[in-house]
Residue frames as qw, qx, qy, qz and C-alpha x, y, z in Angstrom:
[[0.604, -0.766, 0.218, -0.037, -42.05, -109.67, -47.63],
 [0.907, -0.040, 0.199, 0.369, -39.36, -111.91, -49.12],
 [0.493, 0.700, 0.026, 0.516, -38.02, -109.00, -51.14],
 [0.274, -0.885, 0.191, -0.323, -37.43, -107.06, -47.91],
 [0.804, -0.506, 0.309, 0.042, -35.69, -109.88, -46.09],
 [0.854, 0.317, 0.118, 0.395, -33.40, -110.42, -49.08],
 [0.229, 0.831, -0.149, 0.484, -31.96, -106.95, -48.45],
 [0.682, -0.101, -0.511, 0.514, -29.13, -107.34, -45.95],
 [0.086, 0.260, -0.236, 0.932, -29.29, -103.70, -44.83],
 [0.587, -0.407, -0.159, -0.682, -32.96, -104.04, -43.90],
 [0.837, -0.250, -0.482, 0.067, -32.23, -107.23, -41.99],
 [0.501, 0.030, -0.425, 0.754, -29.49, -105.47, -39.97],
 [0.186, -0.342, 0.032, -0.920, -31.75, -102.45, -39.46],
 [0.736, -0.390, -0.324, -0.448, -34.63, -104.61, -38.17],
 [0.801, -0.187, -0.481, 0.304, -32.33, -106.66, -35.92],
 [0.332, 0.189, -0.336, 0.861, -30.58, -103.61, -34.48],
 [0.356, -0.355, 0.032, -0.864, -33.82, -101.87, -33.56],
 [0.813, -0.316, -0.425, -0.243, -35.32, -105.10, -32.23],
 [0.696, -0.098, -0.491, 0.516, -32.36, -105.65, -29.88],
 [0.111, 0.226, -0.229, 0.940, -32.37, -101.98, -28.87],
 [0.535, -0.389, -0.187, -0.726, -36.13, -101.96, -28.23],
 [0.833, -0.301, -0.465, -0.003, -35.96, -105.16, -26.19],
 [0.555, 0.017, -0.425, 0.715, -32.99, -103.79, -24.25],
 [0.129, -0.364, 0.074, -0.919, -34.88, -100.56, -23.54],
 [0.729, -0.431, -0.297, -0.442, -37.74, -102.52, -22.02],
 [0.811, -0.190, -0.436, 0.340, -35.27, -104.44, -19.86],
 [0.424, 0.178, -0.283, 0.842, -33.23, -101.39, -18.89],
 [0.266, -0.480, -0.024, -0.835, -36.07, -99.08, -17.95],
 [0.803, -0.458, -0.275, -0.263, -37.70, -101.66, -15.68],
 [0.808, -0.110, -0.357, 0.455, -34.38, -102.71, -14.15],
 [0.276, 0.342, -0.207, 0.874, -33.24, -99.13, -13.52],
 [0.448, -0.523, -0.023, -0.725, -36.41, -98.03, -11.74],
 [0.889, -0.349, -0.283, -0.089, -36.54, -101.28, -9.75],
 [0.708, 0.097, -0.346, 0.608, -32.86, -101.00, -8.84],
 [0.059, 0.413, -0.196, 0.888, -33.16, -97.38, -7.65],
 [0.642, -0.505, -0.155, -0.556, -36.33, -98.17, -5.71],
 [0.908, -0.291, -0.279, 0.116, -34.69, -101.05, -3.82],
 [0.607, 0.210, -0.282, 0.713, -31.40, -99.20, -3.38],
 [0.017, 0.314, -0.193, 0.929, -32.83, -95.97, -1.96],
 [0.116, -0.459, -0.835, 0.282, -36.28, -97.03, -0.73],
 [0.072, 0.498, 0.178, -0.845, -37.46, -93.63, -1.93],
 [0.478, 0.641, 0.593, 0.091, -40.28, -93.02, -4.40],
 [0.095, 0.949, -0.047, -0.297, -38.94, -89.47, -4.86],
 [0.304, -0.541, 0.657, 0.428, -35.58, -90.85, -6.00],
 [0.470, 0.240, 0.806, 0.268, -37.31, -93.13, -8.49],
 [0.310, 0.864, 0.383, -0.102, -39.41, -90.23, -9.75],
 [0.111, -0.840, 0.320, 0.425, -36.20, -88.25, -10.18],
 [0.443, -0.156, 0.774, 0.424, -34.89, -90.99, -12.47],
 [0.414, 0.612, 0.661, 0.130, -37.96, -90.71, -14.68],
 [0.118, 0.966, 0.111, -0.203, -37.68, -86.90, -14.88],
 [0.322, -0.680, 0.481, 0.449, -33.92, -86.95, -15.39],
 [0.443, 0.030, 0.778, 0.444, -34.33, -89.11, -18.49],
 [0.316, 0.649, 0.671, 0.169, -37.51, -87.78, -20.09],
 [0.018, 0.933, 0.147, -0.329, -37.21, -84.00, -19.66],
 [0.222, -0.595, 0.502, 0.587, -33.78, -83.71, -21.35],
 [0.389, 0.188, 0.814, 0.389, -35.03, -85.95, -24.18],
 [0.226, 0.821, 0.524, -0.011, -37.90, -83.52, -24.82],
 [0.094, -0.908, 0.066, 0.403, -35.79, -80.38, -24.56],
 [0.288, -0.482, 0.637, 0.528, -33.04, -81.69, -26.84],
 [0.643, 0.404, 0.650, 0.008, -35.48, -83.09, -29.41],
 [0.445, 0.884, 0.094, -0.105, -35.30, -80.12, -31.78],
 [0.102, -0.795, 0.561, 0.208, -31.52, -79.85, -31.53],
 [0.567, -0.130, 0.801, 0.143, -31.24, -83.56, -32.29],
 [0.629, 0.629, 0.454, -0.054, -33.45, -83.07, -35.33],
 [0.254, 0.927, -0.222, -0.161, -31.16, -80.37, -36.68],
 [0.308, -0.579, 0.737, 0.166, -28.07, -82.53, -36.12],
 [0.648, 0.167, 0.741, 0.050, -29.75, -85.43, -37.90],
 [0.544, 0.802, 0.227, -0.091, -30.45, -83.13, -40.84],
 [0.163, 0.920, -0.349, -0.079, -26.82, -81.99, -41.11],
 [0.129, -0.564, 0.815, 0.011, -24.73, -85.07, -40.37],
 [0.464, 0.108, -0.847, -0.236, -24.62, -88.77, -41.20],
 [0.704, -0.382, 0.062, -0.595, -27.61, -90.18, -39.35],
 [0.929, -0.029, -0.367, 0.037, -26.23, -93.70, -39.20],
 [0.525, 0.267, -0.494, 0.640, -23.05, -92.52, -37.47],
 [0.274, -0.433, 0.276, -0.813, -25.00, -90.37, -35.01],
 [0.870, -0.269, -0.117, -0.396, -27.19, -93.36, -34.09],
 [0.844, 0.094, -0.433, 0.303, -24.10, -95.52, -33.63],
 [0.223, 0.392, -0.433, 0.780, -22.47, -92.84, -31.46],
 [0.564, -0.421, 0.106, -0.702, -25.63, -92.57, -29.35],
 [0.941, -0.178, -0.229, -0.176, -25.81, -96.33, -28.77],
 [0.701, 0.197, -0.469, 0.499, -22.13, -96.68, -27.87],
 [0.012, 0.410, -0.373, 0.832, -22.27, -93.76, -25.41],
 [0.691, -0.366, 0.055, -0.621, -25.51, -94.93, -23.81],
 [0.914, -0.033, -0.400, 0.055, -24.09, -98.45, -23.50],
 [0.476, 0.250, -0.492, 0.685, -21.12, -97.04, -21.59],
 [0.304, -0.420, 0.213, -0.828, -23.44, -94.92, -19.44],
 [0.851, -0.296, -0.133, -0.412, -25.53, -97.92, -18.42],
 [0.807, 0.060, -0.470, 0.353, -22.41, -99.92, -17.58],
 [0.184, 0.341, -0.404, 0.828, -21.31, -96.99, -15.40],
 [0.575, -0.408, 0.029, -0.709, -24.74, -96.90, -13.73],
 [0.907, -0.175, -0.381, -0.049, -24.44, -100.58, -12.80],
 [0.606, 0.140, -0.467, 0.629, -21.10, -99.90, -11.11],
 [0.055, -0.372, 0.247, -0.893, -22.24, -96.74, -9.33],
 [0.686, -0.377, -0.121, -0.611, -25.50, -98.19, -8.05],
 [0.902, -0.182, -0.383, 0.081, -23.69, -101.14, -6.48],
 [0.452, 0.258, -0.434, 0.736, -21.14, -98.96, -4.68],
 [0.395, -0.690, -0.530, 0.294, -21.83, -97.80, -1.17],
 [0.268, -0.666, -0.115, 0.687, -22.08, -94.07, -0.63],
 [0.313, 0.244, 0.515, 0.760, -22.51, -93.13, -4.28],
 [0.164, 0.368, 0.247, -0.881, -24.19, -89.69, -4.40],
 [0.487, 0.540, 0.680, -0.089, -27.56, -89.81, -6.11],
 [0.261, 0.849, -0.043, -0.458, -26.84, -86.64, -8.08],
 [0.106, -0.491, 0.745, 0.438, -24.07, -88.43, -9.97],
 [0.359, 0.263, 0.891, 0.090, -26.54, -91.10, -11.04],
 [0.335, 0.792, 0.397, -0.320, -28.92, -88.36, -12.19],
 [0.051, 0.738, -0.393, -0.546, -26.17, -86.69, -14.23],
 [0.191, -0.170, 0.894, 0.368, -25.55, -89.90, -16.17],
 [0.319, 0.514, 0.794, -0.060, -29.27, -90.42, -16.72],
 [0.220, 0.832, 0.102, -0.499, -29.65, -86.82, -17.95],
 [0.011, -0.547, 0.642, 0.537, -26.86, -87.40, -20.50],
 [0.244, 0.125, 0.941, 0.197, -28.52, -90.63, -21.63],
 [0.299, 0.703, 0.582, -0.280, -31.83, -88.79, -22.03],
 [0.141, 0.787, -0.187, -0.570, -30.17, -86.06, -24.09],
 [0.084, -0.354, 0.814, 0.453, -28.67, -88.66, -26.43],
 [0.445, 0.250, 0.851, -0.124, -31.81, -90.76, -26.89],
 [0.517, 0.698, 0.205, -0.452, -33.55, -88.56, -29.55],
 [0.108, 0.593, -0.653, -0.458, -30.66, -89.23, -31.94],
 [0.077, -0.029, 0.984, 0.157, -31.80, -92.85, -32.20],
 [0.315, 0.482, 0.733, -0.361, -35.54, -92.49, -31.64],
 [0.409, 0.771, 0.076, -0.482, -35.88, -89.85, -34.36],
 [0.080, 0.625, -0.644, -0.434, -32.93, -90.82, -36.54],
 [0.328, -0.030, 0.938, 0.107, -33.82, -94.48, -37.00],
 [0.491, 0.603, 0.560, -0.286, -37.23, -93.62, -38.46],
 [0.347, 0.836, -0.140, -0.402, -35.71, -91.36, -41.10],
 [0.186, -0.477, 0.795, 0.326, -33.19, -93.99, -42.23],
 [0.616, 0.223, 0.750, -0.094, -35.78, -96.46, -43.48],
 [0.601, 0.751, 0.159, -0.224, -36.64, -94.62, -46.76],
 [0.192, 0.795, -0.548, -0.174, -32.93, -94.62, -47.61],
 [0.351, -0.266, 0.898, 0.013, -32.73, -98.37, -47.10],
 [0.401, 0.406, 0.819, 0.058, -35.94, -99.24, -48.97],
 [0.019, 0.239, -0.274, -0.931, -36.44, -97.14, -52.10],
 [0.205, -0.285, -0.796, -0.493, -39.41, -99.03, -53.56],
 [0.363, -0.247, 0.188, -0.879, -42.55, -97.28, -52.24],
 [0.824, -0.180, -0.346, -0.411, -44.62, -100.48, -52.28],
 [0.735, -0.028, -0.582, 0.348, -41.95, -102.23, -50.20],
 [0.095, 0.302, -0.399, 0.861, -41.65, -99.21, -47.91],
 [0.644, -0.346, -0.046, -0.681, -45.26, -99.66, -46.79],
 [0.912, -0.145, -0.383, -0.021, -44.53, -103.30, -45.93],
 [0.533, 0.222, -0.491, 0.652, -41.31, -102.28, -44.19],
 [0.236, -0.393, 0.258, -0.850, -43.20, -99.80, -41.99],
 [0.834, -0.282, -0.180, -0.439, -45.68, -102.56, -41.13],
 [0.834, 0.017, -0.473, 0.285, -42.84, -104.87, -40.11],
 [0.259, 0.298, -0.443, 0.805, -41.31, -102.17, -37.91],
 [0.526, -0.387, 0.085, -0.753, -44.69, -101.55, -36.25],
 [0.918, -0.192, -0.303, -0.166, -45.07, -105.26, -35.56],
 [0.628, 0.197, -0.514, 0.551, -41.56, -105.29, -34.11],
 [0.124, -0.391, 0.333, -0.849, -42.53, -102.51, -31.70],
 [0.774, -0.309, -0.086, -0.546, -45.60, -104.48, -30.67],
 [0.881, -0.004, -0.454, 0.134, -43.51, -107.61, -30.03],
 [0.434, 0.233, -0.502, 0.711, -40.91, -105.86, -27.88],
 [0.298, -0.342, 0.225, -0.862, -43.52, -103.86, -25.96],
 [0.833, -0.232, -0.234, -0.446, -45.71, -106.95, -25.46],
 [0.931, -0.119, -0.313, 0.147, -43.09, -109.44, -24.30],
 [0.420, 0.513, -0.397, 0.635, -40.21, -107.21, -23.15],
 [0.340, -0.567, 0.348, -0.665, -41.59, -106.09, -19.76],
 [0.929, -0.253, 0.019, -0.267, -42.79, -109.58, -18.79],
 [0.875, 0.208, -0.274, 0.340, -39.42, -111.13, -19.67],
 [0.193, 0.593, -0.375, 0.686, -37.64, -108.27, -17.86],
 [0.616, -0.535, 0.214, -0.537, -39.68, -108.91, -14.72],
 [0.992, -0.108, -0.065, 0.004, -38.77, -112.60, -14.76],
 [0.698, 0.397, -0.295, 0.517, -35.09, -111.80, -15.35],
 [0.116, -0.664, 0.330, -0.661, -35.01, -109.24, -12.53],
 [0.810, -0.424, 0.188, -0.358, -36.44, -111.85, -10.15],
 [0.987, 0.083, -0.050, 0.129, -34.01, -114.48, -11.47],
 [0.744, 0.204, -0.115, 0.625, -30.64, -112.75, -11.98],
 [0.349, -0.609, -0.253, 0.666, -31.18, -109.36, -10.32],
 [0.284, 0.925, 0.208, -0.144, -31.76, -105.84, -11.62],
 [0.210, -0.768, 0.441, 0.415, -28.02, -105.07, -11.95],
 [0.440, -0.100, 0.801, 0.393, -27.45, -107.96, -14.35],
 [0.418, 0.687, 0.590, 0.065, -30.50, -106.97, -16.39],
 [0.062, 0.946, -0.071, -0.309, -29.00, -103.48, -16.71],
 [0.343, -0.474, 0.677, 0.446, -25.84, -105.12, -18.06],
 [0.480, 0.354, 0.767, 0.236, -27.97, -106.92, -20.66],
 [0.256, 0.910, 0.295, -0.138, -29.45, -103.55, -21.63],
 [0.147, -0.815, 0.373, 0.418, -25.98, -102.02, -21.99],
 [0.439, -0.143, 0.790, 0.402, -24.89, -104.89, -24.24],
 [0.454, 0.628, 0.629, 0.055, -27.97, -104.38, -26.41],
 [0.126, 0.932, -0.046, -0.336, -26.79, -100.82, -27.17],
 [0.223, -0.572, 0.666, 0.423, -23.46, -102.11, -28.46],
 [0.462, 0.200, 0.836, 0.217, -25.18, -104.77, -30.54],
 [0.362, 0.834, 0.389, -0.151, -27.46, -102.13, -32.06],
 [0.002, 0.854, -0.330, -0.401, -24.43, -99.98, -32.94],
 [0.364, -0.265, 0.816, 0.362, -22.79, -103.00, -34.60],
 [0.469, 0.505, 0.722, 0.063, -25.94, -103.72, -36.63],
 [0.265, 0.925, 0.155, -0.222, -26.13, -100.12, -37.83],
 [0.222, -0.667, 0.548, 0.454, -22.45, -100.22, -38.79],
 [0.437, 0.055, 0.839, 0.321, -23.45, -102.88, -41.34],
 [0.426, 0.737, 0.452, -0.268, -26.04, -100.65, -43.06],
 [0.289, -0.101, 0.476, 0.825, -25.57, -99.43, -46.60],
 [0.406, 0.472, 0.157, -0.767, -27.92, -96.99, -48.35],
 [0.709, 0.422, 0.565, 0.013, -30.00, -98.38, -51.20],
 [0.443, 0.090, 0.465, 0.761, -28.79, -97.71, -54.73],
 [0.060, 0.597, 0.443, 0.666, -29.85, -94.24, -55.82],
 [0.426, -0.830, -0.358, -0.031, -30.44, -92.88, -52.32],
 [0.167, 0.810, -0.323, 0.459, -27.00, -91.32, -51.90],
 [0.353, 0.176, -0.743, 0.541, -25.64, -91.44, -48.37],
 [0.397, -0.593, -0.680, 0.167, -27.19, -91.36, -44.90],
 [0.217, -0.385, -0.176, 0.879, -26.23, -87.68, -44.55],
 [0.290, 0.774, 0.562, 0.033, -29.09, -85.43, -45.69],
 [0.376, -0.148, 0.106, 0.909, -27.48, -82.01, -45.43],
 [0.166, 0.814, 0.553, -0.066, -30.27, -79.44, -45.49],
 [0.146, -0.716, 0.151, 0.666, -27.83, -76.57, -46.15],
 [0.703, 0.703, 0.108, -0.017, -27.84, -75.46, -49.73],
 [0.817, 0.236, -0.023, 0.526, -24.53, -75.30, -51.61],
 [0.168, 0.737, -0.113, 0.645, -23.93, -71.59, -51.01],
 [0.611, -0.712, 0.125, -0.323, -24.64, -72.00, -47.29],
 [0.952, -0.207, 0.063, 0.216, -22.30, -74.97, -47.05],
 [0.646, 0.453, -0.055, 0.611, -19.54, -73.16, -48.93],
 [0.128, -0.813, 0.115, -0.556, -19.92, -70.17, -46.64],
 [0.780, -0.592, 0.153, -0.133, -19.58, -72.28, -43.50],
 [0.924, 0.016, 0.074, 0.375, -16.65, -74.25, -44.90],
 [0.419, 0.681, -0.076, 0.596, -14.94, -71.00, -45.96],
 [0.354, -0.796, 0.220, -0.440, -15.17, -69.59, -42.44],
 [0.927, -0.349, 0.132, 0.048, -13.93, -72.91, -41.11],
 [0.799, 0.341, -0.026, 0.494, -10.88, -72.72, -43.36],
 [0.110, 0.785, -0.162, 0.587, -10.15, -69.19, -42.12],
 [0.542, -0.684, 0.286, -0.396, -10.43, -70.14, -38.46],
 [0.909, -0.271, 0.316, -0.021, -9.03, -73.64, -38.67],
 [0.231, -0.608, 0.642, 0.405, -6.13, -73.22, -41.00],
 [0.535, 0.382, -0.544, -0.521, -7.86, -74.88, -43.96],
 [0.187, -0.164, 0.954, -0.165, -8.53, -78.13, -42.12],
 [0.388, -0.179, -0.703, -0.569, -12.11, -78.34, -43.37],
 [0.204, -0.357, -0.816, 0.407, -13.58, -78.52, -39.88],
 [0.101, -0.754, -0.482, -0.436, -16.90, -76.69, -39.57],
 [0.105, 0.323, -0.335, 0.879, -16.51, -73.40, -37.70],
 [0.155, -0.377, -0.820, 0.403, -18.37, -73.48, -34.41],
 [0.116, 0.368, 0.222, -0.896, -19.83, -69.94, -34.62],
 [0.408, 0.165, -0.444, -0.780, -21.51, -70.21, -38.03],
 [0.365, -0.136, -0.911, -0.136, -22.73, -73.71, -37.27],
 [0.092, -0.369, -0.723, 0.576, -24.35, -72.62, -34.00],
 [0.262, 0.326, 0.020, -0.908, -26.06, -69.72, -35.77],
 [0.454, 0.066, -0.677, -0.575, -27.44, -72.08, -38.39],
 [0.284, -0.215, -0.913, 0.200, -28.50, -74.46, -35.63],
 [0.068, 0.374, 0.491, -0.784, -30.35, -71.65, -33.82],
 [0.361, 0.237, -0.294, -0.852, -32.03, -70.58, -37.08],
 [0.427, -0.062, -0.843, -0.321, -33.31, -74.12, -37.70],
 [0.177, -0.314, -0.817, 0.451, -34.65, -74.38, -34.15],
 [0.205, 0.348, 0.200, -0.893, -36.49, -71.05, -34.54],
 [0.416, 0.118, -0.581, -0.689, -37.99, -72.35, -37.78],
 [0.334, -0.186, -0.924, 0.012, -39.24, -75.44, -35.98],
 [0.039, -0.400, -0.634, 0.661, -40.92, -73.41, -33.24],
 [0.289, 0.289, -0.129, -0.903, -42.48, -71.02, -35.78],
 [0.403, -0.021, -0.785, -0.470, -43.93, -73.97, -37.64],
 [0.250, -0.313, -0.871, 0.285, -45.40, -75.38, -34.41],
 [0.036, 0.439, 0.413, -0.797, -46.89, -72.05, -33.29],
 [0.282, 0.266, -0.328, -0.861, -48.27, -71.38, -36.76],
 [0.475, -0.109, -0.780, -0.394, -50.36, -74.58, -36.90],
 [0.496, -0.386, 0.286, -0.723, -53.15, -74.39, -34.35],
 [0.939, -0.112, -0.171, -0.278, -54.18, -78.05, -34.53],
 [0.751, 0.234, -0.491, 0.375, -50.64, -79.24, -34.08],
 [0.030, 0.437, -0.470, 0.766, -50.12, -76.85, -31.15],
 [0.710, -0.321, 0.139, -0.612, -53.30, -78.08, -29.45],
 [0.945, 0.032, -0.324, -0.026, -52.20, -81.67, -29.96],
 [0.505, 0.341, -0.540, 0.580, -48.82, -80.92, -28.36],
 [0.259, -0.398, 0.391, -0.789, -50.48, -79.18, -25.39],
 [0.867, -0.186, -0.074, -0.457, -53.05, -81.96, -25.03],
 [0.869, 0.131, -0.438, 0.190, -50.30, -84.59, -25.06],
 [0.240, 0.432, -0.518, 0.698, -48.25, -82.58, -22.57],
 [0.488, -0.360, 0.326, -0.725, -51.05, -82.32, -20.00],
 [0.942, -0.075, -0.191, -0.264, -52.03, -85.95, -20.47],
 [0.742, 0.241, -0.503, 0.371, -48.45, -87.06, -19.90],
 [0.055, -0.463, 0.468, -0.751, -48.28, -84.84, -16.82],
 [0.751, -0.268, 0.180, -0.576, -51.27, -86.72, -15.44],
 [0.963, 0.108, -0.238, -0.059, -49.91, -90.07, -16.58],
 [0.345, 0.649, -0.567, 0.371, -46.37, -89.42, -15.29],
 [0.466, -0.498, 0.564, -0.465, -46.98, -90.56, -11.69],
 [0.975, 0.055, 0.023, -0.215, -47.80, -94.02, -13.03],
 [0.657, 0.528, -0.478, 0.246, -44.12, -94.47, -13.97],
 [0.013, 0.452, -0.671, 0.587, -43.30, -94.11, -10.27],
 [0.647, -0.213, 0.365, -0.635, -46.44, -95.54, -8.69],
 [0.906, 0.154, -0.265, -0.292, -46.64, -98.79, -10.64],
 [0.562, 0.311, -0.700, 0.312, -43.31, -100.26, -9.39],
 [0.171, -0.263, 0.619, -0.720, -44.28, -99.33, -5.82],
 [0.780, -0.020, 0.076, -0.621, -47.71, -100.87, -6.31],
 [0.842, 0.224, -0.481, -0.092, -46.17, -104.08, -7.66],
 [0.381, 0.317, -0.715, 0.493, -43.68, -104.28, -4.80],
 [0.174, -0.160, 0.588, -0.774, -45.92, -103.34, -1.89],
 [0.648, 0.097, 0.266, -0.707, -49.37, -104.58, -2.91],
 [0.878, 0.282, -0.260, -0.286, -48.86, -107.46, -5.33],
 [0.853, -0.394, 0.338, 0.054, -47.21, -110.74, -4.42],
 [0.882, 0.352, 0.153, 0.274, -45.22, -111.15, -7.61],
 [0.436, -0.643, 0.190, 0.600, -42.87, -108.17, -7.22],
 [0.014, -0.507, 0.498, 0.703, -40.86, -107.51, -10.38],
 [0.144, 0.172, 0.912, 0.343, -42.69, -110.27, -12.24],
 [0.130, 0.721, 0.645, -0.219, -46.04, -108.60, -11.51],
 [0.012, 0.738, -0.090, -0.669, -44.65, -105.26, -12.68],
 [0.079, -0.253, 0.742, 0.615, -43.56, -106.80, -15.97],
 [0.131, 0.413, 0.891, 0.132, -46.96, -108.44, -16.43],
 [0.104, 0.777, 0.398, -0.475, -48.72, -105.11, -15.86],
 [0.054, 0.625, -0.358, -0.692, -46.67, -103.35, -18.56],
 [0.073, -0.036, 0.892, 0.445, -47.19, -106.29, -20.92],
 [0.182, 0.586, 0.770, -0.178, -50.93, -106.12, -20.26],
 [0.157, 0.766, 0.056, -0.621, -50.89, -102.51, -21.43],
 [0.015, 0.406, -0.687, -0.602, -49.04, -103.55, -24.60],
 [0.146, 0.250, 0.945, 0.155, -51.57, -106.30, -25.21],
 [0.193, 0.724, 0.519, -0.412, -54.37, -103.77, -24.83],
 [0.102, 0.674, -0.276, -0.678, -52.69, -101.45, -27.33],
 [0.058, -0.152, 0.871, 0.464, -52.38, -104.30, -29.83],
 [0.159, 0.481, 0.861, -0.046, -56.04, -105.30, -29.47],
 [0.148, 0.769, 0.258, -0.566, -57.11, -101.67, -29.80],
 [0.028, 0.495, -0.537, -0.683, -55.09, -101.26, -32.99],
 [0.069, 0.121, 0.936, 0.322, -56.79, -104.30, -34.48],
 [0.128, 0.627, 0.713, -0.287, -60.24, -103.16, -33.36],
 [0.127, 0.790, 0.120, -0.588, -60.01, -99.58, -34.61],
 [0.004, 0.393, -0.649, -0.651, -58.47, -100.56, -37.91],
 [0.055, 0.209, 0.945, 0.247, -61.35, -102.94, -38.61],
 [0.010, 0.724, 0.673, -0.151, -64.25, -100.67, -37.62],
 [0.177, 0.449, 0.192, 0.854, -65.24, -97.28, -39.03],
 [0.246, -0.564, -0.581, 0.533, -66.11, -94.82, -36.24],
 [0.125, 0.665, 0.359, 0.643, -68.08, -91.62, -36.64],
 [0.455, -0.788, -0.314, 0.272, -67.67, -90.12, -33.18],
 [0.203, 0.951, -0.121, 0.200, -66.09, -86.61, -33.30],
 [0.698, 0.317, -0.428, 0.479, -62.33, -86.63, -32.87],
 [0.000, -0.519, 0.401, -0.755, -62.22, -84.13, -30.02],
 [0.732, -0.397, 0.098, -0.545, -64.91, -85.84, -27.97],
 [0.939, 0.029, -0.341, -0.028, -63.46, -89.30, -28.20],
 [0.550, 0.269, -0.559, 0.559, -60.05, -88.86, -26.51],
 [0.248, -0.414, 0.356, -0.800, -61.66, -86.80, -23.71],
 [0.855, -0.227, -0.044, -0.463, -64.19, -89.57, -23.08],
 [0.878, 0.127, -0.431, 0.164, -61.53, -92.25, -23.16],
 [0.241, 0.412, -0.549, 0.687, -59.38, -90.40, -20.63],
 [0.561, -0.347, 0.270, -0.701, -62.38, -90.38, -18.27],
 [0.956, -0.037, -0.178, -0.229, -62.93, -94.08, -18.88],
 [0.610, 0.371, -0.577, 0.397, -59.26, -94.70, -18.21],
 [0.153, -0.422, 0.532, -0.718, -59.70, -93.33, -14.71],
 [0.810, -0.177, 0.131, -0.543, -62.70, -95.60, -14.11],
 [0.940, 0.163, -0.296, -0.054, -61.09, -98.77, -15.42],
 [0.478, 0.403, -0.603, 0.495, -57.93, -98.30, -13.36],
 [0.526, -0.559, 0.226, -0.600, -59.91, -98.13, -10.11],
 [0.966, -0.171, -0.187, -0.060, -59.47, -101.90, -9.55],
 [0.615, 0.360, -0.448, 0.540, -55.77, -101.24, -8.96],
 [0.128, -0.468, 0.403, -0.776, -56.74, -99.24, -5.87],
 [0.748, -0.273, 0.129, -0.592, -59.38, -101.70, -4.65],
 [0.998, -0.031, -0.004, -0.046, -57.76, -105.10, -5.25],
 [0.234, -0.737, 0.622, 0.123, -54.35, -106.65, -4.70],
 [0.828, 0.117, 0.541, 0.089, -54.62, -109.40, -7.30],
 [0.236, -0.383, 0.544, 0.709, -52.29, -109.35, -10.28],
 [0.226, 0.335, 0.816, 0.414, -54.87, -110.72, -12.73],
 [0.042, 0.853, 0.502, -0.136, -57.44, -108.06, -11.80],
 [0.191, -0.763, 0.152, 0.599, -54.80, -105.33, -12.04],
 [0.307, -0.118, 0.696, 0.638, -53.77, -106.59, -15.49],
 [0.180, 0.610, 0.733, 0.242, -57.36, -106.39, -16.75],
 [0.071, -0.913, -0.296, 0.270, -57.86, -102.89, -15.39],
 [0.277, -0.676, 0.324, 0.601, -54.49, -101.65, -16.63],
 [0.373, -0.016, 0.739, 0.561, -54.59, -103.22, -20.09],
 [0.303, 0.673, 0.673, 0.053, -58.01, -102.02, -21.27],
 [0.070, 0.890, 0.119, -0.434, -57.54, -98.22, -21.41],
 [0.178, -0.549, 0.546, 0.608, -54.51, -98.33, -23.70],
 [0.408, 0.250, 0.828, 0.292, -56.46, -100.48, -26.14],
 [0.246, 0.818, 0.506, 0.118, -58.58, -97.45, -27.00],
 [0.155, -0.914, 0.019, 0.374, -56.46, -94.45, -26.10],
 [0.435, -0.412, 0.535, 0.596, -53.35, -95.20, -28.15],
 [0.381, 0.362, 0.690, 0.498, -55.12, -95.78, -31.52],
 [0.069, 0.896, 0.438, -0.002, -57.28, -92.71, -30.98],
 [0.239, -0.857, 0.148, 0.431, -54.42, -90.32, -30.21],
 [0.466, -0.158, 0.632, 0.599, -52.43, -91.73, -33.11],
 [0.301, 0.613, 0.647, 0.340, -55.34, -90.94, -35.35],
 [0.075, -0.955, -0.192, 0.215, -55.54, -87.41, -33.99],
 [0.377, -0.594, 0.413, 0.579, -51.87, -86.94, -34.85],
 [0.441, 0.204, 0.711, 0.509, -52.56, -88.22, -38.34],
 [0.179, 0.865, 0.466, 0.046, -55.22, -85.54, -38.81],
 [0.192, -0.897, 0.105, 0.384, -52.72, -82.83, -37.97],
 [0.367, -0.376, 0.637, 0.564, -50.36, -84.26, -40.58],
 [0.584, 0.474, -0.138, -0.645, -53.14, -84.31, -43.18],
 [0.337, 0.265, -0.876, -0.222, -52.59, -88.05, -43.62],
 [0.590, -0.123, 0.497, -0.624, -55.71, -89.21, -41.87],
 [0.038, -0.018, 0.979, 0.199, -56.49, -92.91, -42.38],
 [0.386, -0.275, -0.551, -0.687, -59.94, -93.85, -43.61],
 [0.588, -0.473, -0.656, -0.005, -60.98, -95.33, -40.27],
 [0.241, 0.142, -0.397, 0.874, -59.97, -92.28, -38.30],
 [0.086, -0.591, -0.690, 0.408, -62.34, -91.09, -35.57],
 [0.117, 0.782, 0.250, -0.558, -64.52, -88.37, -37.05],
 [0.670, 0.593, 0.318, 0.314, -62.89, -88.46, -40.49],
 [0.473, -0.163, 0.100, 0.860, -60.82, -85.66, -42.00]]
């Protein structure tokens, strides 16, 4: 581990993503809580969730193509700066009287469209910061532990902060975290021998062709011509969809995840309302519920990495989804925060490791303790 921490770029990378991840936990809770209290409408809060997540899904493939063609570090910095400004604007708009809700949705849609640049781009930067394969494994472990830390403590701290300083100020903290992340990524330098952070999937002939057309249309300025670039972008997107449709297991996994998330989606709206109307702790109780889920995920990861299971892969997630419905029944029957935390935290302890393992099978990188083997 010491070898990793001696590398300044890795330290900046870890710190930037830690601050961003913590800020995301703060911002998402504060935004939904703010909109709920401002409008008093569960439909408005549900609109916030849809306005952020649907554009992120739709733009995912386009973001992947952009990350393949341009400097990933700069794209991540641009994303964080723009989203920081958007969240500052949201704080102002949500505190003004008579602000139309559609304007808030527009800003959230733009933030959702930008988010894949960081969520996908940051993962692909790590191999260019850590070239040693043995250290790369340790680096991935550290990044996973970072995710667990932010997901475990972030919601609980956010709930306390919302109760203490208000949701608007917590949103300001989230906006600042974006700028800090951009600053950290500005300090990154690729490891020796890894070239730059720009991958550039175009071959030399393709690049020369695009640049030639750019010179013709732009007076030799070297700016990429929009037409050829868009055609190449469309070709890459078609390639991505062909790959997905040509791999049956991967397609089933995507469909399975889609329908599960459709069923899970109402929780994003229902849980804040449940915490506000049925639990005494308000925002603090909401934060504790999300942290309980993170604690369950951490315990499940430890459990399923230590035990070899032989239950078929397809049967296991289906059974766990059924069990999830049973274990969350206490939320409907009781109004105690501790009981709700137990019921809410258990399902994720088994579902998250299992679905991760299913994804690993589709990538032909199945770990030895995977449900049902490979």
